[in-house]
C-alpha positions as CSV (number, residue, x, y, z in Angstrom):
1,M,0.0,-0.2,0.2
2,V,1.6,3.0,-1.1
3,I,0.9,6.4,0.8
4,Q,1.6,9.5,-1.7
5,Y,3.7,11.9,-0.5
6,S,5.4,12.0,2.9
7,L,2.8,11.9,5.8
8,P,3.0,15.8,6.9
9,T,2.8,16.6,3.1
10,L,-0.4,14.2,2.9
11,M,-2.1,15.7,5.6
12,E,-1.4,19.3,5.2
13,K,-2.9,18.7,1.5
14,V,-5.8,16.5,3.0
15,M,-7.1,19.5,5.3
16,R,-7.2,21.6,2.8
17,A,-9.4,19.4,0.5
18,G,-11.9,19.5,3.0
19,G,-10.3,16.8,5.0
20,R,-11.0,14.7,2.3
21,L,-8.7,11.2,1.8
22,Q,-8.8,8.8,-0.2
23,W,-7.9,5.6,-1.3
24,A,-7.4,4.9,-5.5
25,T,-7.8,1.5,-5.9
26,T,-9.2,-1.2,-8.6
27,T,-11.7,-2.5,-6.4
28,P,-15.1,-2.5,-7.8
29,A,-17.0,0.2,-4.7
30,P,-19.1,-2.1,-2.8
31,E,-16.8,-4.2,-1.7
32,A,-14.0,-1.1,-1.5
33,I,-16.0,0.6,0.6
34,Q,-16.6,-2.1,2.7
35,A,-13.2,-2.6,3.1
36,F,-12.2,0.4,3.8
37,A,-14.4,0.8,6.7
38,D,-13.1,-2.2,8.4
39,A,-9.6,-1.2,7.5
40,V,-10.5,2.6,9.1
41,C,-11.8,0.5,12.8
42,R,-8.7,-1.2,13.1
43,A,-6.8,1.9,12.2
44,Y,-8.5,4.0,14.9
45,P,-5.7,5.8,17.2
46,P,-6.0,4.9,21.0
47,I,-6.8,7.2,23.4
48,D,-5.8,7.7,27.2
49,P,-9.0,7.4,28.8
50,D,-7.2,8.7,32.0
51,S,-6.9,11.6,30.2
52,D,-7.6,15.4,30.3
53,D,-6.1,16.5,27.8
54,D,-9.4,17.9,25.3
55,V,-6.7,18.9,22.1
56,D,-5.6,15.5,21.3
57,I,-9.2,14.3,19.1
58,L,-9.4,12.6,15.6
59,D,-12.9,13.1,14.3
60,F,-14.1,11.6,10.8
61,F,-17.0,10.1,9.2
62,G,-17.9,8.3,6.5
63,P,-16.8,6.0,4.3
64,G,-18.4,7.9,0.7
65,D,-17.8,6.6,-2.7
66,G,-16.0,8.7,-4.5
67,E,-14.2,9.4,-7.7
68,G,-11.5,6.6,-7.7
69,G,-11.9,5.0,-4.7
70,P,-13.6,5.4,-1.2
71,V,-12.9,8.1,0.7
72,I,-13.7,9.9,4.1
73,Y,-13.6,13.3,5.6
74,I,-11.8,14.4,8.6
75,N,-14.1,16.8,10.5
76,R,-11.0,17.5,12.8
77,C,-7.4,16.4,13.7
78,E,-6.4,18.7,16.4
79,A,-2.8,16.5,16.9
80,R,-0.8,15.8,14.2
81,W,0.6,12.7,15.4
82,L,-3.3,11.5,15.4
83,G,-3.2,12.0,12.0
84,E,0.2,10.2,11.2
85,Y,-0.5,7.4,13.0
86,F,-3.9,7.0,11.9
87,I,-3.1,7.1,8.5
88,T,0.0,5.0,8.6
89,H,-1.1,2.4,10.2
90,L,-4.7,2.2,7.5
91,A,-2.6,2.0,4.6
92,A,-0.9,-1.0,6.7
93,A,-4.9,-2.8,7.7
94,L,-5.6,-2.2,3.8
95,E,-2.8,-4.6,3.1
96,E,-3.0,-7.2,5.2
97,A,-6.0,-8.1,4.9
98,G,-4.6,-8.0,0.2
99,F,-6.0,-4.9,-0.9
100,Q,-3.4,-2.1,-3.0
101,G,-3.8,1.3,-4.0
102,W,-2.4,4.3,-2.1
103,L,-3.4,6.8,-0.4
104,R,-3.6,10.4,-1.1
105,E,-5.9,13.4,-1.0
106,G,-9.5,13.4,-1.9
107,A,-10.3,15.2,-5.8
108,R,-12.4,18.5,-5.2
109,V,-15.9,18.4,-6.5
110,D,-18.3,20.6,-7.9
111,A,-22.0,20.1,-7.7
112,P,-23.9,21.0,-10.3
113,V,-25.6,24.5,-10.5
114,V,-29.5,24.3,-9.8
115,R,-30.7,27.6,-11.3
116,N,-34.2,28.7,-10.8
117,P,-36.6,26.5,-8.6
118,S,-39.5,28.8,-7.9
119,V,-40.0,28.7,-4.5
120,V,-38.2,28.6,-1.1
121,L,-39.4,27.2,2.6
122,A,-37.1,29.1,5.1
123,A,-37.5,27.8,8.9
124,T,-36.8,28.9,12.6
125,M,-35.8,26.0,14.8
126,K,-36.4,26.0,18.4
127,L,-33.3,26.6,20.1
128,D,-32.1,25.0,23.1
129,W,-31.6,28.0,25.1
130,D,-29.9,26.4,28.6
131,V,-27.1,25.4,25.9
132,F,-27.2,28.5,24.0
133,L,-26.7,30.4,27.0
134,G,-24.6,28.2,28.8
135,V,-21.9,28.2,26.1
136,G,-21.5,32.2,26.7
137,P,-20.4,35.0,24.4
138,N,-17.5,35.1,22.1
139,E,-14.9,37.4,21.9
140,W,-16.4,40.2,20.6
141,G,-19.5,39.5,24.1
142,L,-21.7,38.2,20.8
143,P,-23.7,35.0,20.8
144,Q,-21.3,32.3,19.6
145,W,-22.3,31.4,15.3
146,A,-22.9,27.8,16.5
147,W,-26.1,24.6,16.2
148,F,-27.5,25.8,19.6
149,V,-30.6,22.9,19.1
150,D,-30.7,20.3,21.4
151,P,-30.5,16.8,19.8
152,E,-33.8,15.0,19.9
153,R,-35.4,17.7,18.2
154,T,-33.0,18.3,15.1
155,H,-33.6,14.5,14.5
156,R,-36.9,14.9,15.0
157,V,-37.0,17.6,12.6
158,L,-33.7,17.1,9.7
159,G,-33.8,13.5,9.2
160,P,-37.4,13.3,7.4
161,W,-35.7,16.5,5.6
162,L,-32.7,15.1,4.9
163,E,-34.4,12.0,3.3
164,W,-36.9,14.0,1.0
165,T,-33.8,15.9,0.0
166,T,-31.8,12.7,-1.5
167,S,-35.1,10.5,-1.8
168,L,-34.5,11.5,-6.2
169,A,-31.9,8.2,-6.4
170,G,-29.6,9.9,-8.2
171,D,-25.9,12.1,-7.3
172,S,-25.7,13.8,-3.6
173,F,-23.3,16.5,-3.2
174,L,-22.5,17.6,0.8
175,T,-21.1,21.1,1.1
176,M,-18.9,21.7,4.4
177,R,-16.7,24.5,5.2
178,A,-16.4,25.4,1.6
179,V,-15.4,22.0,0.1
180,T,-17.8,20.0,-1.9
181,S,-18.1,16.5,-1.6
182,K,-20.0,13.7,-3.5
183,V,-21.7,11.6,-1.2
184,I,-24.2,8.0,-1.0
185,A,-27.1,9.6,0.2
186,S,-27.2,6.9,2.5
187,L,-25.1,8.2,3.7
188,A,-25.5,12.0,4.2
189,R,-27.9,11.9,6.6
190,D,-25.7,10.3,9.6
191,I,-22.8,13.1,8.5
192,V,-25.3,16.1,8.6
193,L,-26.4,14.7,12.1
194,H,-22.8,13.6,13.4
195,T,-21.7,17.0,12.3
196,L,-24.5,19.1,14.7
197,S,-23.7,16.6,17.1
198,D,-20.4,18.8,18.2
199,P,-22.2,22.4,18.6
200,L,-19.1,24.2,18.5
201,H,-17.8,23.2,15.4
202,S,-21.2,22.7,13.2
203,P,-20.3,24.5,9.8
204,R,-23.2,26.3,7.3
205,I,-24.1,22.8,5.5
206,V,-25.9,22.4,2.2
207,L,-26.9,19.2,0.6
208,L,-27.7,18.8,-2.9
209,G,-29.8,15.2,-4.4
210,F,-30.3,14.7,-8.1
211,D,-32.3,12.3,-9.9
212,E,-31.2,10.0,-12.6
213,S,-31.6,12.4,-14.7
214,G,-30.3,15.2,-13.1
215,Q,-33.3,17.1,-14.4
216,R,-34.4,16.8,-10.8
217,A,-33.3,18.2,-7.7
218,R,-33.9,19.1,-4.4
219,R,-31.3,21.6,-1.9
220,L,-31.3,21.3,2.0
221,C,-29.5,24.4,3.7
222,I,-28.3,24.7,7.4
223,D,-26.5,27.4,9.3
224,P,-26.2,27.9,12.3
225,H,-28.1,29.1,15.0
226,G,-30.8,26.9,13.8
227,F,-32.1,28.6,10.0
228,V,-32.9,25.8,7.6
229,G,-34.0,26.1,4.1
230,L,-35.8,23.5,1.7
231,Q,-35.6,24.2,-2.4
232,S,-37.3,21.8,-5.2
233,Y,-36.1,21.9,-8.8
234,N,-38.9,19.8,-11.1
235,P,-39.8,22.0,-14.8
236,A,-42.6,19.7,-14.2
237,Q,-44.4,21.3,-11.2
238,S,-45.9,24.8,-10.9
239,W,-45.4,26.8,-8.2
240,R,-48.3,25.4,-6.8
241,D,-47.2,22.2,-6.0
242,H,-43.6,23.2,-5.0
243,A,-45.7,24.8,-2.4
244,A,-48.0,22.0,-1.7
245,D,-45.0,19.8,-0.8
246,L,-43.0,22.1,0.9
247,T,-45.6,23.3,3.8
248,A,-46.6,19.5,4.2
249,L,-42.5,19.7,5.2
250,A,-43.5,22.5,7.4
251,T,-46.3,21.1,9.1
252,H,-45.1,17.8,9.5
253,A,-43.0,19.6,12.3
254,A,-44.5,22.6,13.2
255,G,-44.2,21.9,17.0
256,D,-40.8,22.0,16.7
257,L,-40.2,25.6,15.1
258,T,-40.4,28.6,15.4
259,N,-41.5,30.2,12.1
260,A,-41.7,29.2,8.4
261,F,-42.4,31.0,5.7
262,L,-42.6,30.4,1.9
263,R,-41.1,33.2,-0.3
264,N,-40.1,33.1,-4.3
265,A,-36.6,32.1,-4.9
266,N,-35.1,35.6,-6.6
267,H,-31.4,34.0,-6.5
268,P,-32.2,30.6,-6.2
269,E,-28.7,29.8,-7.2
270,S,-27.1,32.0,-3.8
271,S,-28.3,30.6,-0.1
272,V,-31.2,29.9,0.8
273,V,-30.8,30.6,4.4
274,L,-28.8,33.9,4.9
275,D,-30.7,35.6,2.7
276,I,-33.9,34.4,4.4
277,T,-34.9,36.9,7.5
278,S,-35.7,40.3,6.1
279,L,-34.8,42.2,9.9
280,P,-35.4,46.4,9.5
281,W,-31.5,47.0,10.7
282,P,-28.3,45.9,9.9
283,Y,-25.4,44.0,11.7
284,V,-28.2,41.5,13.9
285,I,-27.1,37.6,13.4
286,R,-30.3,35.9,14.1
287,A,-29.2,34.7,17.6
288,Q,-29.0,38.5,19.1
289,V,-33.0,38.3,18.2
290,A,-34.4,34.8,18.6
291,H,-35.8,34.9,21.5
292,L,-38.6,36.7,20.7
293,E,-39.0,34.3,16.9
294,E,-42.2,32.9,19.1
295,S,-43.9,36.2,19.8
296,Y,-42.4,38.0,16.9
297,L,-42.0,37.6,13.0
298,Y,-39.1,38.7,10.5
299,D,-41.7,40.0,7.8
300,A,-44.8,39.4,5.8
301,H,-44.9,36.2,4.1
302,G,-48.3,35.1,1.5
303,W,-47.8,31.7,3.6
304,Q,-46.1,31.4,7.5
305,L,-46.6,29.3,10.3
306,V,-46.5,30.8,13.4
307,T,-47.7,30.8,16.9
308,D,-50.0,31.4,19.5
309,Q,-48.2,34.2,20.6
310,H,-47.4,35.8,17.3
311,L,-51.9,35.6,17.0
312,A,-52.6,36.9,19.9
313,H,-50.3,39.9,18.6
314,L,-52.0,40.3,15.1
315,G,-55.6,40.4,16.6
316,N,-58.1,39.5,14.0
317,L,-56.8,39.4,10.3
318,D,-59.2,40.8,7.8
319,P,-61.1,37.1,6.8
320,S,-61.2,38.2,2.9
321,R,-57.2,38.7,3.1
322,W,-55.7,36.4,5.3
323,Q,-57.0,32.4,6.3
324,V,-56.0,31.1,9.7
325,E,-55.6,27.1,10.3
326,L,-54.7,25.1,13.5
327,V,-51.6,22.3,12.6
328,T,-51.3,21.2,15.7
329,A,-51.2,22.4,19.7
330,D,-49.8,26.2,19.9
331,R,-49.0,26.1,15.7
332,Y,-51.2,27.5,13.0
333,T,-50.7,28.6,9.5
334,V,-51.7,31.9,8.6
335,T,-52.0,31.7,4.5
336,A,-53.1,34.8,2.0
337,R,-56.5,33.8,0.6
338,D,-54.5,35.2,-3.1
339,L,-50.9,33.4,-2.5
340,A,-50.2,34.3,-6.9
341,P,-48.9,37.4,-6.0
342,W,-46.2,35.7,-2.9
343,L,-44.9,32.9,-5.5
344,D,-45.9,33.5,-9.3
345,A,-43.2,33.8,-10.7
346,D,-40.9,34.0,-14.0
347,S,-38.4,31.7,-13.1
348,R,-36.7,32.3,-16.1
349,P,-32.9,32.7,-16.1
350,L,-32.9,36.9,-17.1
351,E,-31.1,37.2,-20.3
352,R,-28.6,40.0,-20.7
353,G,-30.0,43.4,-21.3
354,E,-33.5,41.7,-21.1
355,P,-34.3,44.5,-17.8
356,P,-35.7,44.1,-14.5
357,R,-38.4,42.5,-13.9
358,P,-40.9,43.1,-11.0
359,P,-41.3,42.3,-7.3
360,V,-42.2,39.5,-6.3
361,P,-44.5,40.3,-4.5
362,P,-46.0,43.4,-5.6
363,I,-44.7,46.3,-3.8
364,G,-48.1,47.2,-3.2
365,V,-49.2,43.5,-1.6
366,L,-46.1,43.7,-0.1
367,D,-47.1,46.8,1.5
368,T,-50.7,45.7,3.0
369,A,-49.2,42.7,4.1
370,R,-46.6,45.4,6.4
371,A,-49.5,46.6,7.4
372,D,-51.9,43.6,8.5
373,F,-48.9,42.0,10.3
374,A,-47.2,45.4,12.2
375,D,-48.5,44.6,15.3
376,D,-45.8,41.6,15.1
377,L,-43.2,42.4,13.5
378,M,-40.0,42.9,14.9
379,S,-38.5,46.4,15.2
380,H,-36.3,48.5,16.9
381,Q,-38.3,49.2,19.5
382,V,-39.6,45.3,20.1
383,L,-35.2,45.0,20.5
384,L,-35.2,47.7,22.8
385,D,-38.7,46.9,24.8
386,H,-36.9,42.9,24.3
387,P,-33.6,43.1,25.0
388,F,-30.9,39.8,24.3
389,P,-30.8,37.7,27.7
390,T,-27.8,38.1,29.2
391,Y,-25.6,35.2,29.8
392,P,-25.1,33.7,33.4
393,A,-22.3,34.8,36.1
């Protein structure tokens, strides 16, 4: 078994490749993945159970399928000796099992671009405030950029959404820390949930799943602080079909969400999540206002999942414009009687020289809705009246 480059050089290349370590082999994929998994288990470095040292950590997931051989993804390697020990013993374990090939950094993978899905579901998951406040602020006194949703809620909500994203039976691509990897669909759920189990090392995650023809796609975006976005691209479906599919996913998880809404995908190939909010002030991150989410809304939308506290602020909405329905205990949907102005838009890419298209929803529709929702929208005054909770001393 050949280790490409010297051990220090290989470790450096692997970490620059997003932690991808590949076994380049001609062994067929199913057999190679199983053999790689067995060798990884035998090669894992011994950890002293009596040591209080929290630095020597080697954490990885996989193996997954790769072009030219299976790949594992090293998530954390906080001591060089661990990485070098692991690679040396991994090569030895594969050789002892009678396999040939070499170990190298995994190749860069670029996911296909999915353009112009018409509808986006954006959701904010309920945070675990004990964990959130217990971790404490960062060096600037702001909330840590991390995943503060408790594990049970994370599994309940994201488990079905991850399966939905990869259920089209084609290729799946996972992007974490700005590095994209092609993954086996059945592994994607475990990889994402495992990564989110370490809140302070949770990156932004994008999972993209295709059908076998590459014509249909689904995308799940996860940001720290509990933002989640879902998109579906299928040219054969209308915006109404997309909306029905996405609202079903949201209402199924209603009890674990503080808010969810549909919006038109104005910039579908960019972030689903980072721009989902319409906060009325700059330089404010979700963690600074998340304590308000069960009582106040970020903005007005044509379809929203809201709490009973939201409804109490909203009062009696005009029934000629809005329909309110109970979903589960303390969760309701508020839907515009006419959703077309909110979600029906030309989803074709903008041609060179083509004038900008009118906004969706039209400004007049949005202004009217904001007036209807005015008593429940976040504002400077709301934030002043309900300041961010203080960290324990």
